[in-house]
N, C-alpha and C positions, 0 to 999 in steps of 0.2 A: 864239936857236935854235941848238942844238948841230949839229955836222956830221952826226951820226948820224940826226938828225931830218929831214934832207933827202936822205939816201941813197936810191937807187932800190929798189923792190920788184920782184923777179924772178918772172915767171910762166912755168912750164914748159908745154910743149905737151901732155904726156901721150901716151896711145895715139893715133896719128894717125887710125885708123879709127873711133874713138869720138867722143863729144861734147866731149871735152876741148878740142881746138883751137877749136871753135865757142863754147863758153862763155868761154874765155880771151879770144877776140876780142870777144865781146859785152860782157863785163865791162870790157875795156880801153876800148871805145868809150863805154859807159855812164858810166864814171868820168872820161871826157875825158882819158885817159892819165895821170891823177894822182889820188892820194888824200892829202889833207892837203898836206904839203910834199914828199911822196915821189913822184917820177916813176915810172911803170910801164914795165917793159921785158919784152918777150916773149922767151922762150928756146926755140929749136927750129929746125926747118927752115923757111925762108921760104916755100917753095912750099906747105907744109902749112897755114900760117897764111893764106896768100893764098886757098887753096881753101876755107878756112873763113870768108872774108869780109873779110880785112884788106886795106885799100887802101894804108895808110901807117902808119908808127909806128916806135918805137925797138925794136931787136931785136938779140939775140945769136944768131948762127947756129950750129947744131951743126956739129961737125967732120966728121960723116958725113951722107950724104944720106938723106932719107926721102920717101916718097910717100904720098898719101892717097886711098884709095878708101873712102868712107863705108860703115860696116857690114861691111867685109871686111878683117879684120886680116891682117897679113903679117909673119911673123917676121923678114923682111929689114929691117924698120923698128926692130927691137929695139935695135940699137946706137945709133941716133939718140935713141931714147926715154931710154936710160940716160945717154947723153952730155949730154942737156939737163939732167937732174937733177944730174949731176956738175959741169957748168959752173956752174949756179946755186948749188950748195952751196959750191963752191970760191971763187967771187966773194964770197959772204957771209962765209965763214970768213976771207978775206983783208981784210975790212973795206971792200970796194967796194960792198956792197949792205946794205940794212937787214934784209931778210927774203926768204924763199923761199915762194912759193905754188905748189903742184903741182897740175896738172890730173890727172884719174884715169888710172891705168895699168891694164892687164889682166894680172893675175898669171899666168893660165893661158898666155897668149900668150908672156909673157916666159920663163916656166919651160920652155916647149917649145923655146926657143932657148938654154937653159942657164943662165938667171938663177937664182941659188940662194937668194934671199931670199923670205920669205912675202909681203912687201909693202914699201911705202915706209918704214914705221917702222923695220923692221930694217935696211934698206939705209942709211937716214940715220944710224942708230946707228953703223954701221961707217964710213961716210964721214967723220963728224965725230969719231970716236973717243970717243964718249960712253960712260960706264960702263953706262948703261941708259936706253933711251928708253921713254916711256910714252904711250899714246894717250888723249887726252881728246876728247870730243865736247862742243862748247860753243855756246851761243847767249846772247842777252840774258835768256832765261828759265831756263836750266838748264845746269849743267856736270856731266858724268858721266865716270867712268873705269872701264872694266872691268878687273878684276884678271887674269882670264884672257880670252883673245880667241877665236881661231879654233881651237876644239877641240870634240870631241863632248861633250855635257853629262855623259855618264857618266864622263869623265876629270877633270872639274873638281874633285870632292872630294879626290882623291888628289894633285892638283897644288897645291892651296892649302897654304901654310905661313905660320906667324906671321911669320917673318923677311921673307918676300916682301911680305906686306901692310904691314908696318912700312916697308919700303923704298919701296914705292909711295906710301904716305901721306906720307912725307918729301918725295918728289919733287913731289907735288901741292901740298903746303903751301908749299914753296919757290917754285913757279911762281906760285901765287896772289899771293904777295908781289911777286916780281920782274916777272912778265909782266902781271898784272892789277891791280897797284897796291893790293892789299888788305892793309892794315897788320897786321890781326889776323885771319887767315883761319880759317874754321870748316869742319870736315870732318865729314860724316856717312858712316858706314860701314854698308852694308847687310849683313844676315845672309845666309847661304847658303840656309838652309832656310825653309819657311813659318813665319811668326811668330818668325823668328830662332831656330828650334829648339825653342821652347816649353819652356825649361828642360830640354832634352835629350830630351823626349818625341818630338820630330819630327826628331831628328838630333843627333849629338854634336859636329859640326864647329864650330858657332858658339861653344859654350862652351870647346872644347879648342883652337881655332885662331884664330878671329876676335876673341873677347873679350880674350885676352892681347895681341894686336896693338894693340887700342884702348888697353889699359892702358899698354902700353909708350910709345905716342905721347903719352898724357896725362902720363906721368912725365917726358917730355922738354919739357913745358911747352906742348904744343899743345892747342888747343880742338877736341877730337874726341869724337864721340858714337857709340855703337854697342855691339854689333851691333843694328841696327834692322830691324824688319819691313819688307820692301820694298814690301808692298802699301799701306802708309800713308806712304811716303817722298816721293811726288812730287806731291801735291796742293798748291795754292797756299800754304796756311798752313804746311805742312811745309817747302816750299822756302825760305820766308822765314827759316828758322832755320839755314841753312847756305849756304856759298859753293860747295861742290862735294860730290858724292856718289861714294864709292868703292864700286863694285858687284863682286860676286864672279864674274860671268860675263857673256858678251857680250850676250845678250838682256835681261838684267836692267837693263843700262845703256842699250842702244840703243832698246828699245821706248819708254820714256818720252820721250827727247829727240826721236825721230822722230815721235812723236805730237804733241808740243808745238811742235816747231820743224822741221817737215819741210823747208821751203824755205829756212831760214836757219841750219841747223845747220852747224857748222864742225869739221873734224877738226884738232886741234892736237897737235903732238908735243912733249911735255914732256921735260925732262932733257937737251936738246941745248944746245950752246954758241951756236946760232943760233936765230932764230925761223923756224918752219915751220908753215904751215897749208895746208889743202886743202878743197875741197867735200866734203860728207858724202854722196857717192854715187859710183857706178861709171861705167863707160864707155858704157853704154846703147847698144850696137850697133844695137838694134832701131829707135831713132829718130834715129841719126846721119844727118846730111844731109837730114833732113826739115823742118828749121826748127822742130821742137817742143821742142828742148832749152831748159831754163830756166836762166838764168845767175844767179839770186838767191843760191844757195849760194856760187858763185864770188865774187860781189861781196861777200858777207858775209865770206868767207875773206880777201879782200884788205884789207878794212877792219879786220878783227881783227888781221891781221899788222901793219898800220901802227900800230894802237893798242898792241900788244904791244912793237913795236920802240921806240916813243916812251916806253913805261913803263920799258924797260931803259935808255933814254938813250944 
């Protein structure tokens, strides 16, 4: 067993007022503080984890204090939320940890306090100095990547470029090899328009933008198909023909995976020098502190982080 296969996995607390600390503690306990040969370490304010049910365990305390009132976010906690992410990322970059698993943050609360990133993905890109980070949603059933993420649907067509799709495709294919152990990965690329544009009758973007990107990826020796009609891309027989699907916009990617894998979907950040995963849901202020939070997605995120770290070796 290599040293990297026994390094700890770090789990950040996320937004203290949300369900993040609860599901972090619940997963920590459910996995008996270890997954495979990786010990689990919580990163955050000790009092926040204790208020979420932690009695004992390995922990890295944030350098600034936070407090937890379930369901009632406080921008005074923002510094500790950010510090937990920075601590976990720095430890992993330095080779002291195998992976980072982040509990959900609340972008609106952070931005109210001056945080200038749209979310975890963009912040991690900066912290790790990665050229470009890509969001994948993954489960044992399906892996999807949205080419465009949080933007109005009306802006998507003008945002898509052939070069950007090629770049995203390369990042996905490299990650499927390095992080998921797939020697010859297969990528399906969805069209933007119904029926992938129907030869231009239902939109010109698929022929003018998406198809050239697919051709460029094929020319580089990759197994890539598309543009494919999204309405027939996600049934069982179709999913058997690819290892990941690159979709053109947010809902095109997230609706199928949340339908098929609502409780065990994992957010994976591709393109980073470190492994990072997170649950595929938000802070859920409405159920924080009620005991209703479900930790299955967090458990899946921890297990996937361990598997990806082991694949990297």
